[in-house]
N, C-alpha and C positions, 0 to 999 in steps of 0.2 A: 273652201271659200264660202259656200252656202251656209255652213254651220256657223262660221264667224259672223256673217252678216245677219243670220237669223238671231244670233245671240245679241247683236247690236240692236236689232229691232226690239228684242225682248227688254233690253235695258231701257229703251225709250218708253216702254209701256209702264215704267215706274213700279215694278212689282217688288222692289226692295231686294236686299241681300239674300243669298241662299241660306237655308237653315239645315247644314250637315244632314068610204072615204068618206067621210060620210058619217052618219049618226051611229051605225053599228060597228063595233070594234072588230078589226080583222083577227083571225086566229093567231095565237102566239107563234113566233118563229123560233123560239128556243127549242132545244131538244124535247121530243115528246116523251118525257119521263115524269113519273109522279113526283111531286115535291116531297122531299124527305127532311126530317129533322135529325135523324141519326147520322153518324159520321159517314161520309162518302168521299172516295178518292178516285182520281183518274186511274185507269188500268195500268198495272205495273209501275206505279208511281206513288210517292207520298203526298202529291199535290191534292189539297182538299178541294172538293166541289161544294160550293155554298150556293144555295138556291133561294134562301129567304133573307130578308133584310136583318131579321133578328139574329140569324146565324152569323152574319158578317160582324155585327156589333159585339156579339159575345166573343168572337175570335179576336177582334181588334182591341178590346178594352185592356187586357193585360199587357199588350205591346206598348200602349201609351204609358202605363205605369213603369215599365222597364226601359223606357226611352228607346224603343226599337222603331226605326223609321220604316215607312211603307211607301212604295212607289206603285202607282196605278197606270195600267195600259188599257184604255178603253178600246174595244173592238166590236165589230158585228160578226165575228167569226170569219170563216173562209180564209184562214190565216195564210199569209205568204211571207216571203223573206223580209219585207218591210216591217211587218208586225214583229217578227223575231228580232230584228235589229233594235226596235224600241224596247223589247223585253230585256235584251242584253244591256242596253244603256241603263235601264232601271235597276238591274241586278248589280251593276257596278257602283251605284250610288245609294242603295237602300238595303236594309237588313232583310226586308220581305218585299216580294212583288206579287201584286194581285192583277190578274188579267180578267177583264169583264168580257163576256160573250153574250151579247143581246142585240137582236135585230130590232131596232127601235122603230115602230110604225110611224111615229110622229115625224121622222126624217123623210118620209115618202109623201109625195103628192097623191091626190086621189087617183090619178091615172098612171102612176109610176109602178115600178116593177117589184113591189113588196112580195107578191105571191110567188114570184120566180127567183127571188134572191137566194143565192146558194147557201144551203145549210149543210155543213160538213163536220158535224160534231165528232165523229170517230176519227177522221183525219186530223182535225184540230187537236184532239186529246193526245193522239200519238205524237204530233209535232211538239207539243208542250212538254210531254214526258221526256222525249229525246233531248230537247233543249235543256231541260232541268238537269239531266245527267251530265250534259256538256258543261253547264255552269258549275256543277259540283266539282268537276275536275280542273277548273280554271281558278287558280289562286288569286287572280286579279280582281275577282268579284267580292263585293261586300255581302251579297245575299243571293237568294235563289227564288224560284217561283214557289210561293207558299199556298196560293189559293186561286181558283177560278170562280168568279161570281157569274152564275148563269141563271138569272131570274126569269120568271114568266111575265107576260104583260100585266096580268092582274096584280102581281107583286109590285111592279114598278108604277102602276097607276091604280092605287087603292080605291080611288073614287070612281073608277071606270075610265077607260080610254076615251078622251074627248073627241076624237076624230081627226081627220087630216085636212079638212076644208079650211080655207083662209078664215072664215068667220066662225070656226068651232069655238065653243065655250069651255073653259076649263082653266086649270092652273098652269100658266106658261111663264117662261123666262124669255123676254124679248130684248135684244141688244141692238139699238139703232144709234146712228145711221149705218154703221159699218156692215151690218147684216142685210142691208137693203140694196146693195149694189152687186154687180157681177153675178155670182151664183144666186144671190138673194133676189135679184131682179127676175131671173128665169124660174126660180123655184121659191116662191114667196113664203112657204111654210118650213123650208128646210132648216134654216138656222134657228128658228124658234124651236124646232124639234131637237136640234143638236144642243142648244144651250139648256133646254129643260132637262134632257136626260143627263147631261154632264153635271148639272147642279145636283140632281138626285144622286148620281154616283159619288160625287165629292162628299155629299152629306152622309152617305151610307158608309163609304170606305174610310173617309177622313185621311186621305194620303198626304204625306209631306210634299210629294212631287207627283205630277201627272205628265205623261209622255205622249207627244203627238208628232206626226211626220210633217216635214216642210211641204210635201205635195199639196196638202190641203191648207194653203197659206191663209186663205180668208177665214177658215175655221179656227186656225191658231190665233188670229187677231180677235175674233169674236170671243173666244174663251179667255184670252188675256184680259180683254176689256171687262168681261163678266167678273173675273176673279178680282180685278182691281176695284171696280165700281161697287161690288157687293161685299167687299172685305172678306173674301174667302181665303183662309190661311193655307193656301196650297200654291206651290211654285209650278209654273207651266214650263216644261222643258221641250224644246223643239229640236228634232233630229233631222239630219239631211234626208232627202228623198232617195229611196232605194230604187234602182232602175235595172231593167234588163240590159243585156249587152248592146242592143241597138238603140238604147235611150228611152224606151217606153217606161213611163213611171209605173211602178207596181201598184196594183189595185185589185181588190176582190172582183170588181166588175169586169176585169179583163177576161175572166172565164167565159163571158158571153160572146167573145169575139169570133172564135172559130179561126180556121186556117187563113182564109182569104182576107178577111177584114183585119186580122192581126198583122198581116204584112203591110197594110196601109196605115195602121193606127199610129205609126211613128210620125205622121205628118204634123201633129201638134208640136211635139218636141222639136222637130226640125224647123218649124216656123219660128218658134221662140228662140232657137239658137241663131237663126238668121237675123232676128231683131237684135239679139245680144251682140252679134258681130258688128252691126251698124253702130251700136253704142261704143263698143271697144275700138272701133275705127275712128272715133272722134265726134260722131253725131249725137246731139242731145235733143233735137226736135222730134216731136211726136210723128210727124209725117214720114220722116226718114226711117225711124225705128220700126214703127208698126207697118210702114209700107213694105219693108223687107219681109215681114211675116206674111202679110196679105198676098204678096206676089208669089211666095213659095206655095201657099195653100192653093191659090188659083192654078198654078202650074200642075200640081199634083192632081187636082180635081179634073182638069182638062185631059190629062193623060188617062185617067180612069174612064172618063166619059167617052173617050175615043174607042174604048173596048166594047165588046158586046155584053149583054146582060148576064151571060153565063160566065164571064171572066172578071168583070169590074167589081169594085167595092166603093160604094157611094158614101159621101159624108157631107154634113152641113157644118159650117162654122157658126157657132152661137155668138161668141165674142172673142176679140183680141183686145187686151187692155194694157195700158201703160199708166200706172197709178202711184200715188203717194204711199210710201211704205208704212205710214201710221194709220191713215184714214181710208186708204184704197179708193179715194176720189181720183177721177181721171185728171191727168195733167197734160199741159200743152208742150212741156219740155222738162227734161230731167234736170233737177238742181244738182250740180256736181257735189255739193256738200252733203247731200242726204241720200242720193241714189234713188232707186225706184223699184217697183215690182212689175215685172212682165208676167202676164198670165193669159190664159185662154181656155176655151171649152169647145169641143167639137162633138157632134153626134154622128156615130157610125150607124148608117141606116141598114135595115135588114137586107140580106142578099136577095136579089130579084129572081134569079133563076139558079137554084142549087144544082150542082152537078151530081151525078149518081155517086153515092158513097161519100160525098163531101162533108167534112166536119164543120158544122155551122156554129158550134159553141153551146154552152150551157143554156138550157131552156129553149133550144131550137133557134137561138140567134136573134133575140129581139134587138131593137135599137139600143145602142150603148152610148152613154154620155161619158166622155173622157175629159179630165181637167189636168192642167199642169201649170207650172210657173217657174220662173228664173228670177233670182234677185240680182238687180243691177247695183253693184257696190258703189259707194261714193268714190270720187276721184281725188287723189291727193293733189294738193295745190302747191 
């Protein structure tokens, strides 16, 4: 159902038919290997590793001449099952798949977790090589993984990284007003960083199609708007959110959670499901739909706070949203003809009193921001 509704939202974006912190830049978060111009491949794999823009362009040019399609899956590494699902989707629809692995510093605020973001090049390389072998054995695919684009920050920002502050000066892509609400309100430079790096990647790789997950629903709308308004000849494909068995949306930042917080991190999805239940039960008013989500979050937090500091996992609700599916502006009631987007963000706070031997998560368990969403489909009349 989510994929069908995501496709509907995409159609409303009018993309057309498918075609077959501070002043000093942070240290690059790409693998610490020297830039090479000679051929490089992933271990035990034919997948090319391209680290320079010129390498990508030399590789891409003959594919255009021979009418070979390219699908791009942008990532920041720390690959999980959700990323692999996007790559499989790209391989079904394109002759070649490019996976970008680049931790873009412009997507982090001055005080955010850039320095501790998980960099797992060897694990990522092994996962891509294994997936490519799987794709080779699957006759349903049009193509396979042809290349990994893993640039450095100087390669992506040739004039120098402009910084992460709101008032940083540099060459940016800014998409408003859709990037100013929800995540954009809490993280004012985030979508500026996303749009800028995606425009760079689209210009470098020149993919026929680019693949994103529905979990980052606001990001997909920002990118669709950018592609439409700036006449980028790329189709944006949105795939369903991949989830753990208990409903937690897969994300690279889940590695920060550790055992205790991981058990409570499902609160956001459970809250959105409660709100969805109110809508499916016939309610369309904002108070009833979001009230169900707010009540569930409050109950879970009360239960946690009744525990001692060595047992509980605290969290803060940043926002719960009921918004228009095109603009993400908040609405007072769901229009049954168009449906709506339910979304939210919670911050899992650091463990107060770690127990001896307790797994706190990657980087010692810093605060973790989790996001999720559910599409409320239109109601047939």
